[in-house]
Structure formats: C-alpha cells, structure tokens
N, C-alpha and C positions, 0 to 999 in steps of 0.2 A: 606360614607367615600370618601374623595377626591381621584381621580384616580392617580395611579403612572405610570410612563412611563415603557414600556416593553423593554427588551433587546433582540433584534433579533439574537444576536450572542451567545446565551446560548447553551451549549453543548447538543448533542442528538436531535437537531432540536426543542427543546421546547423553549417557550418564557418565560424567567425568569424576574421577577420584579426587576428593578434596585432600588438601595438605594436612598431614597429621598435626594435631595440637598436643599441648602438654597434658591435657586431660586424656587423650587417646593413649599416650605413653604410660601415664599413671594407671589407667584401667587395664592395659595389657600386661603391665608388670606387677599388678596387684599391690601398688603402693599409693601414697597420697601425692597430690600435685606438689606439695611443699617438698617432699623428698626428691622428686624429679628436679625441681628448681635448684635445690641445694647441690645435688649431684652435678648438674650441668654447669653451675657457676663455680664449682669447686669450694663451696662454702662449708662443706662438712663431708667427712669420710663415713662410709657405711661398711657393713660386712662384705666380705669377698663375694658371697652368694648374691647379695642384693645388687652390688655394683656390676657383676657379670650379667645379671638378668636385665638391668637397665641398659647396659651397653648393647646387648643383643636386640632388645626391643627397639631402641632408638635407631639402630642400623637397619632392621627389617622394615620399620615403618618409614624410614627415610626422613625422620623428624629433623628439622632445622630450627633452631631457636631464633626468635625475632629480636635482633639487637635493640631496635627502638623500644619495643615493649619491655624488654629486660631493663633498659636504661631508665624507663619511667618508674619501674618498680624499685630498682636498686640504687638509682642515682648515679650509675656508672655506665661508661660507654663501651667497655670491653676493649678499649684501645690503650696502648702505651706509646710514648714517643721517645725519640733519641735525637739530640742535637749534635751534629758532627761539624768539624771545622773545615774539612776539605774532602769532598767526595773523591777527588783524584788521588788522594794519599792512601795507599793500601793499608796503612796503620789503622785508619778509621773504618775501612771496609771490613777488616778483620774484627774490629770491635763490634760492628753491627752484626756480623755473623754470629759471634758469641751471644749477644743479646737476643737475637732473633730465635736462636735455638731454645733458649729458656722461655721466651714469651710464647712460643708455639706449644711447648709442653704445658704451659699454664692456661692454654686456651685463649690467649690474648693476641690481638692484631698489633703489629709494630709499624708505626709511622715514623718518618724521620724528615729532618730538614737540614740543609747545608748552608751555613752562614758564611762560607768562603773566607775564613780567617778574619771575620769582622768587616769585610768589604761590603757586605750586604746589610740592610737595616736589621741588625741582630735582634734588638729588643722587640720590634714589631713582629718579626718572624716567630720569636719565642712565644709571644702572647697569642698569636694566631694558632700555633700548634697546641698550646695549653688548653684551648677551648674544646679540643677534639679528643683529649686523652684523660685518663685517670691518674697518670703519673708520668714523670719525665726523667730521663737520664741525660745529664748535660756535662759539658767540660768544666772543670774547675777554673779554667782560664778564660771563661767568658768575661765580658766587660763588667766593671763594678756595678753599672746601672742595671744590667741584666740580672746579675746575681742578687742584688738588693731587691729587685722586683719579685724574683722567684721566691725568696725567703719570706717576703711580706705578704704576697698575694697569690702566689702560684700554687699548683697542685703538689702532692708529695714528690720529692725529687731525690735522686742519688747522683753524686758527682764523681766523675772519673778523671784520672790523670794525676791528681794531687789533692792536698787538703785545701779547704776553703777557710776564709777568715771569719766565717759566721759560726758561732757556737750552736750546737744542736743539729748540725748538718752531718750527713753520712757520706763518706767518699771512699773510693777504692783506687788503687794504683801502685805501681812500683816506686821506690824511693829514688828520685832522680839524682840526689847527691851521692848515694851509695853506688848507684849504677855507674856514674862517672868515675867514682873512686876506683872501682874494679877495672874499668877500661884503662884508666890512667896507670894503674899498677902493671897491667899487661904491657903497655908501651914502655914503662920504666924498666921492666925486666928485659925488654928487647934492646935496651941501651939508648933509647931516644931521650934527648935533653933539650932540644929546641922544638917546642910544641906550639902549634897554632890552633886556637879554638874558634871556629866559625859559628857564632851564636845567632840567635834570633831574639832580640830583646822584647819583641811583641809577645813572647810566651813567658808566662810567670815563672816557669821552672828552668828556663835557659840559664839563669843566674845560678840555680842550684847545681846544674851540670858543670858550669865553670868552676864553682867552688869545690866540687868533688875532684876535679882535675888538679886544682891547686893543692889539695890535701895529699893527693897521690904522689906529688913530686916534692913534697916538703923535705928539706935537708939534702936534696940531690944536686943542688946547684943548677937546676933546670931553669930555662927561660920560657915563660908561657905568654904568648901574645894573643890578644883578644880582637876579633873582627866581628862585624855585625852585618846582617842582611835584612832586606825589607820584607822578605817572605821566605818560608821554609820550603822552597820548591827547587827543582833541578836547574832551572834557568838562572836562579840567583847563585847557585854553586858555580855554574859556568862563568857568570859575570865576574865574580870576585876571585876566580882562580889565579889570574895573572898577578894581582896585587898581593895575594897570599904567598904564591910559590916563587915569584921572580924578584923578590926583594933582595937587598944586599946580603942578608944572612938568612937564606931560605930555611924553612923548618925541616926537621927530620921526620916529623909526623904531623898530620892534620886530623883533628877531631871535629866533625860537623854536628850541629844540633840534631839533625835527623838523617836518615838514610837517603832521602831524596836530595838534600844538599850535597851529601857525600858523593853520590853517584854523578851528579852534575859536575862537581869539582874534579872527580877522578877522570871523567871523560875529557874535560878540557885540559887536564894535565898532560894527557897523551897527545893532544893537539899541539901543546906547547913544547913537545919533544922530551918530556920527562917520563921516566919509567916508574910505574907503581907496581911493586913497592921498592924497587931498586934504588931510586932517587928519593922517594918520599913515601911513607906509609900513610894510609888513609883509613879512617874508621867513622862509624856513625851510630845512631840509636834507632831502635824499633824492630829490627829484623823483619822488614817487609819482604814479601815473597820474592821480589826481583833481586834482592841483594845477593842471593847465592848463585844467580845465573849470569852475573857480569864476569868479565875477564880482566883482571882476576876477581874472584868472588870477594865480596866486601866483608871485612871484619865489622861486627856490629854488636849491640847489646839487645838481647831479647827482653822487651819490657812487658811481655805477657798480654799483648793487645786483645786477643780473642778471649782469654780467661778474664780479663778486666770487664769486658762486655757481659760475659755470662754471669759473673758474680754481682755486677751492678744491677742486672735485671732481676736476679734472684732476690736481692735486698729490696728492690723496688716493689716486687710482687708482695713481699712480706709486709711492707708498709701500707700498700693499698688495701690489703686484707686485714690490717690492724693487728698483725702478728708481731710487729716490732716497732719500737719508737726510740727516740733519742738519737744522739749523734755518735761520731767516732770515725776512725779511719782504718781500713783494712789494707795492709801492705802485702804486695806480692813480691817474691824474690826475683830480681833480674839476673840474667846470665850473660856473660861475655862469650861470644862465639868467634874465636880466632879463625880467620880465613886468609886467603892469599894476598889481600891488600895490605897486610902488615908483615914486616920481616925484621929480623935483627939488624940493627944499625950497621951499615957498611957491608952487609952481606948481599951479594948479587946472585942472580940465578945461574 
C-alpha cells in the first residue's frame, strides 16, 4: 500500500496519519494532479491501464474528494435534483429509482423534493432545491409559474411525463394519448360500450388520456362519460365510486387517470356490492407495484416509470457536462397489461 504522510501535531504525542490529498494520489499513480481531477470528476477518459492504476491507488490511500473544494474549482456541486409530485405514489418512487441508479453511476448525489401535487409552495421549493444542485429533473406538469422561472433562471433541466410548451426544452415520457388509445381498444375488444373515465383535470395530460379513449371507441356507438377528481389518490377513487357506478345507466368499464384512483374505486365497488370484473371492469395507468397484488389484479398501462427516470437522468448528466444541447422529446412505448380486473362484457366467473 502506498505510504501516507504522518501528522506530527496529533494530540497525545502520537503520530496520526493524515488524509490523502489529490497530490498524494497523483504521486503514487505517477500522473499529474490534473489527470486525477479529470478522472474523479468524469471529465475525461484515459487508457484502461491509467484508469485501473488510479482506481487502485485511490482505494488503497482511502482518498475522498472534497466536494467544497471541487465546487470552488469547477463551479459545480456534484448534486442533481428531482422534483416529484407525490412521494406516496409508487409511480414517482419508481421514477426516482431509475434516476438514482444513473446518478450513482455518474458519481452524483441525488436530492429530491416533494411538492405534494402543488399543495405545497411549489415555486419556492423548486428555487431552494436549484441552489444546491447542478441540474434538475422536473415534471412537465408543474405550474406555469414554476416552468417559466426554470426556463428563464434555473439550472439545466430535463422534464418527465410529457412535452413542455417551451421550445428548446428536453423531455422524456410515454405518449399519454397513445397509451389510452391502446387501453381503450382492449376494452372495446372485450365488448364494453358504456365507459366512464375518472380523470384528474389538475394534470396536463389527463385530457390526452381522455382523448385517446375517445379515439379508441370512434364508430362503435359507445358512450364515454367524463368524471373528475380533486387529487389522483385512492381516497378520491373511493369517494367518487358511488356516483360513477350507481347511476341510472352504470358503466361496463371504468378507466381511472392512474392506478391509485383505480384501486380506490375498485375497493369501494366491492363495498357497494358490485363484482369486479363481473359487473364492471376497472383499469388504470402507471403499473405501480401494488396493482398486480390486488384481488383481482388491476389491468393497467405500463408507462415506463423507472425507465423514464433513468433516461431523464442520463440526458441531464449530458447537459451538465456540455455533451448535449437543444430541445426535443424522447418517447417511450407504453404497454397494456391485461389482468383480472377487466373481462369480456357479460362474462362472469
């Protein structure tokens, strides 16, 4: 193991080993301090032999870079941030999981904040987080005030979930209209013609999902009724269940804006004495982890939550490092996952 310098000023007259510096690493590896700095910060690739030697020396010396000093030199914090809309929604925790994996590989620390679907002071929280990071991943359905500030004064950003109205911004997510179109065709093939859509008008792309369902049933003579909730949470699904399911002409199938709403509605349907899917089929969006463990398992659309987080972080890292510029949208393909909560119309267990 390479020798470390001793500290003669250690208390008690003992000689304490000093923490390794970047100069110690450079001397032991036989390279310049600039080479060590570039290797640690990921600013440049070197030959396999040099990188292996640096990795070994850093490990043996126990060298830990000083983030404050690095920030003074590079002007960067080594942190990236992500703004999620609801920490209780597994869709967003999956997104964070994907982003965290890529950030770790890039040697970056991931910070996040939860704006609770806009119920908390969104813009103030966004501004506070932006002061601690080199770039941000944010939802494309933040408020207009937040998005405007981010474009005009914020750090590099990548948007998830949908496109933004600002040119030059980069976003990633599945096509909400196409996802709903596929789900609608699944229900149409099952013979359903009275459809209820429980949407969340607070989300920019709830209308896209409604439009996709309308396209799926064009020419079929189907009736599509629109309902709206105040928040995309299970409690709202439970609350609205009776007005959706116990009307004079109850639906053959209910599509909810997300899985949480669908699960709440499906649970309440059983309380109301209805059989799912015998009396009514129920479906949602996001493919959260709990959707396949309900009874019956929930038919849903996989919107690629974890993949969206991973791709968004990769694009953000590229922007922070100056490897990419300009705007655009990267579309992931959504997939319908038919499960036990949907069944052919009139068919009972």
